[in-house]
DONU-841607 format. One record per residue (C-alpha): residue number from 1; x negated, y negated, z negated. Coordinates in steps of 0.001 Angstrom, whole numbers, plus 500000, padded with zeros to 6 digits. Example, Ala and Ser with C-alpha at 12.3 -4.5 7.8 and 13.67 -1.06 7.14 Angstrom:
BEGIN
+-----+--------+--------+--------+
| num |      x |      y |      z |
+-----+--------+--------+--------+
|   1 | 487700 | 504500 | 492200 |
|   2 | 486330 | 501060 | 492860 |
+-----+--------+--------+--------+
***
This chain:
BEGIN
+-----+--------+--------+--------+
| num |      x |      y |      z |
+-----+--------+--------+--------+
|   1 | 492215 | 508022 | 517010 |
|   2 | 493498 | 505105 | 516870 |
|   3 | 497077 | 506287 | 518086 |
|   4 | 497013 | 508853 | 515618 |
|   5 | 496141 | 506040 | 513334 |
|   6 | 499443 | 504013 | 514359 |
|   7 | 501465 | 506911 | 514371 |
|   8 | 500079 | 507203 | 510765 |
|   9 | 500473 | 503846 | 510245 |
|  10 | 504754 | 503839 | 511076 |
|  11 | 505449 | 506751 | 509229 |
|  12 | 504358 | 505417 | 506291 |
|  13 | 505877 | 501738 | 506821 |
|  14 | 509423 | 503644 | 507757 |
|  15 | 509074 | 506055 | 504482 |
|  16 | 507979 | 503117 | 502702 |
|  17 | 511325 | 500861 | 504085 |
|  18 | 513810 | 503885 | 503787 |
|  19 | 512135 | 504524 | 499975 |
|  20 | 512433 | 500373 | 498928 |
|  21 | 515871 | 500576 | 499903 |
|  22 | 517274 | 502858 | 497653 |
|  23 | 518790 | 502138 | 494420 |
|  24 | 516408 | 504094 | 492400 |
|  25 | 513486 | 501690 | 490635 |
|  26 | 511175 | 504279 | 490709 |
|  27 | 512088 | 505067 | 494688 |
|  28 | 511449 | 501681 | 495236 |
|  29 | 508216 | 501488 | 493290 |
|  30 | 506854 | 504781 | 495271 |
|  31 | 507896 | 502749 | 498271 |
|  32 | 505870 | 499757 | 497783 |
|  33 | 502704 | 501916 | 497401 |
|  34 | 503751 | 503865 | 500740 |
|  35 | 503447 | 500469 | 502152 |
|  36 | 500312 | 499096 | 500509 |
|  37 | 498495 | 502247 | 502208 |
|  38 | 500077 | 501847 | 505316 |
|  39 | 498416 | 498133 | 505576 |
|  40 | 495719 | 499668 | 504368 |
|  41 | 495216 | 501683 | 507114 |
|  42 | 496686 | 498501 | 509079 |
|  43 | 493478 | 497109 | 508125 |
|  44 | 491403 | 500094 | 508669 |
|  45 | 492662 | 500447 | 512260 |
|  46 | 492171 | 496790 | 512520 |
|  47 | 489130 | 496256 | 512388 |
|  48 | 487981 | 499264 | 514375 |
|  49 | 487091 | 502825 | 513667 |
|  50 | 483530 | 503178 | 515823 |
|  51 | 480586 | 502584 | 514685 |
|  52 | 478790 | 505420 | 513402 |
|  53 | 475825 | 503887 | 512035 |
|  54 | 476099 | 502143 | 508158 |
|  55 | 475283 | 498494 | 508112 |
|  56 | 471679 | 498238 | 507020 |
|  57 | 469018 | 497157 | 509230 |
|  58 | 467162 | 499630 | 510486 |
|  59 | 464712 | 500106 | 513056 |
|  60 | 465984 | 502215 | 516279 |
|  61 | 469412 | 501137 | 516391 |
|  62 | 471521 | 498621 | 518136 |
|  63 | 473816 | 495793 | 517212 |
|  64 | 476956 | 497675 | 519029 |
|  65 | 476319 | 500812 | 516708 |
|  66 | 476535 | 499402 | 513385 |
|  67 | 480032 | 499343 | 511258 |
|  68 | 481773 | 496342 | 510184 |
|  69 | 481278 | 496148 | 506836 |
|  70 | 484198 | 493540 | 506725 |
|  71 | 487140 | 495428 | 507085 |
|  72 | 485949 | 498128 | 504378 |
|  73 | 485519 | 495257 | 502211 |
|  74 | 489355 | 493804 | 502858 |
|  75 | 489925 | 497378 | 502184 |
|  76 | 488896 | 497799 | 498858 |
|  77 | 490847 | 494495 | 497924 |
|  78 | 493690 | 495755 | 498614 |
|  79 | 493888 | 498895 | 496665 |
|  80 | 493017 | 497478 | 493611 |
|  81 | 494651 | 494697 | 493758 |
|  82 | 498003 | 497383 | 494807 |
|  83 | 496488 | 499770 | 492279 |
|  84 | 497365 | 496638 | 489483 |
|  85 | 500570 | 495637 | 490878 |
|  86 | 502019 | 499511 | 490996 |
|  87 | 500446 | 499859 | 487340 |
|  88 | 502494 | 496596 | 486780 |
|  89 | 505508 | 498146 | 488420 |
|  90 | 505864 | 501520 | 486648 |
|  91 | 505180 | 499841 | 482990 |
|  92 | 507912 | 497367 | 483897 |
|  93 | 510107 | 500695 | 484996 |
|  94 | 509288 | 502317 | 481845 |
|  95 | 510097 | 499191 | 479602 |
|  96 | 513561 | 498585 | 481223 |
|  97 | 514753 | 501747 | 480946 |
|  98 | 514099 | 502220 | 478032 |
|  99 | 515705 | 499084 | 476846 |
| 100 | 518792 | 499620 | 479626 |
| 101 | 518566 | 503694 | 480010 |
| 102 | 519343 | 503743 | 483697 |
| 103 | 517116 | 502976 | 486655 |
| 104 | 520140 | 502761 | 489011 |
| 105 | 519150 | 498747 | 490698 |
| 106 | 523436 | 498162 | 490303 |
| 107 | 523774 | 498647 | 486599 |
| 108 | 520447 | 496922 | 486042 |
| 109 | 522295 | 493969 | 487577 |
| 110 | 524811 | 492937 | 484776 |
| 111 | 527783 | 491923 | 484878 |
| 112 | 528922 | 488346 | 485100 |
| 113 | 530739 | 488112 | 481589 |
| 114 | 527553 | 488948 | 480069 |
| 115 | 526151 | 485554 | 480552 |
+-----+--------+--------+--------+
***
C-alpha cells in the first residue's frame, strides 16, 4: 500500500510543480493546492498506514494494533491551514483580476517606467 501512496504522492508533486511554473495565476493557486494535498498524503504515509484499532484504551487490544493519532492530528491542522491559505490566494487573485483585468503573471509584473 505504501508503494501506491508513493506513486500518488509523486504524481501530485509532479502536477503541482507543472502548474506552479505556468503563467496563469489560477493555475498557480491550483498547483499550491495540489502540493498541499501531496504533503498531506506524505505525512499520512510516513506516519504509517498500519493499526486497525482506534487509539482508545480497551481490554484485549495489544499496543501494536493501535493507530497512531499524531499524524492524523498533524494532517488535520495542515488541511485547515492550507484551506485558509488557498482561500486567501483565491480572494487575492480575484481582486487583482478585477483591478488589472488579467491573470497573466508577465502582465502583472508591470513595467519599469511605471515606478
